[in-house]
C-alpha positions, 0 to 999 in steps of 0.5 A: 789713766781714766776717771770712768773705767769699769773694765780693762780689756783688749780692743782693736789691733791688740790695743789696751785701754790705759787711760785715766778717763774712759774714752769713747770709741770716737777718741780711740778711733782717732788714735788708731786711724793715725797709728794704722796709717803709719805702716802704709806711708811711714814704715814701708821700704819706700821713702816717707810720703809726707803729703799722704800721711798729713792728709790721712791724719787731717782726715782722721781728725775731721771725721771724728771731730778732734780739735787738734793733734801733734804727730811726730815720726822718728826713724832710727833717731832721725825725725822724718815727720813732725806736724801739728793739726788743728787747734790747741784751744777752740776759743783762741784758735792757737794752732797745734805745733810740735811744742804744744804740751799735752797730758800724756796720761798712762804713758807716764807709767813707763817713767814710773817703771824706769824710776823703780828700775833705776832704784834697783840698779842703785841697790836701794830696792829689789823687784822682789820686795813686797809692798808691805815693806813700804806701805804696811798700812795696806794689809790686803796687798802686803805680799804683792811684790814690786814686780807684780805691780809693774807687770799689772798682775797684782790683783789690787783693785783699780782706784779709778774704777770706783763709781764716784771717781770722776767727781772726786778727781776734781777735788784735792785729796787729803794725802796718800791715805785718801786714795788708798782708802778707796780700795783698802777694804776691797779684797784682791781680785785674784791671787797675785801672779795668776791673772793680768788686769790693768789697774792704775793703783799698781802704778800709784803705789809704785810712786809712793815707793819711789818717794819713800826710797828716794826721799824726794817727791815723785815730781822731783825724782822724775825731773832730776832722774828721768827728764834730765837723763833724756834731755826733756826740757818741755815736760812737767806735770798736770799741777803745773799747767796754769803756768805752762806756755803752749798748753793745749786744752782738753775737750768733750763734745756735748750736743755738737759743741766742744766743752772744756773737760772737767779738771783733773787734780794732779794728786789723783793721777800722780805716778799713774798718769800726771806727766805733761809733755810734747811730741819732741820730748817724748821722742827724746825719751824714746831715744834715751830710753832705748839707748840705755841712758835712763836704765841699763840695756838689760833693764830695757830688755826686761821692761819691754819683754812680756811677763808670764803668769803662774801658768806660763801664759804671756801677759803681753805687758812688760813694765809700763809697755804693751808688747804685741805685733802690728802689720807683721812687725814687733810693736812696743807701745802704750797709750793714755788718756786723761780728761780731754786728752789722748796720747800714744807712743807706739814703737815699731821694730822692723828687722832685716837680714842686715839690720834692725831699727826702732821707729817711733811715732808718739802721738798726742791729742786733745780729745773730744769725749762724748758723754 
């Protein structure tokens, strides 16, 4: 998720801007450099070159002045690279390790999507249900389906794009109605299903549906049905940060000096981007997710298959996942950003005549965000 976002549009190598905070090119370059180094030293037929990958990552961090990062590569369920770089806090100089916790921003969306699919599997809702069945007070979006929210084709405006959102995001909202009021009077940006446009509002609304259908909070649902299913024992939420051990600090770069990023109050991020996690826990999530332990195998395929617009054009987006190709290989990925943090979770599928394998490289880093 992103506090200052005005336009969602494709960027280099097909990546999409999916954070709560608008990240500068500097923050994006750091993530892309780390990702682009993987095919050469991580996904080739030769054994992983640990030293080359470590040197490449360290150089990228130094060039763009990122305080620290954690990088893990998993090949068919086996961790083949796991290293922290730099520091989690520039004052205490605590080093980053694989146990360092980071805000993962919009990577949260695949968790919210999985929750919706779980509830459908249990017969408690249908993707064809309309938003009006759950949030009748939002009349302009009443005919939008849950599937259209998941696929980012609803036309509902992005609440984090309002000009004053950055100031609002450090204050505590007065419930769901406060967020809904930011967009409730705005018209839909297009007829649902006819265009693709990334909107954090879609996944915020899905979180509300999760709570209404399950009769528990988003946080409780995620802990009991998502984290538990994947064995994620080091994951929590932005609102828990003050009591969490190994929590990284997010930064901006102001006049050559690292400055702590503004506070993002959990309620503003919610199911669109409020999860805190580690590279190790995200690796567990990937393993469980693609093994069908979180949602059914059929729903995994559905969630990671690009949607289609009314004219048949591919959206390149599933349910909380972007689908494209990288270095000639099929890629399923998502990135995210909050105030001072960037995360990536790219999954490369490398197919051969005799087998196919999933290779994943979750990357999380506190970010330097120039004004």
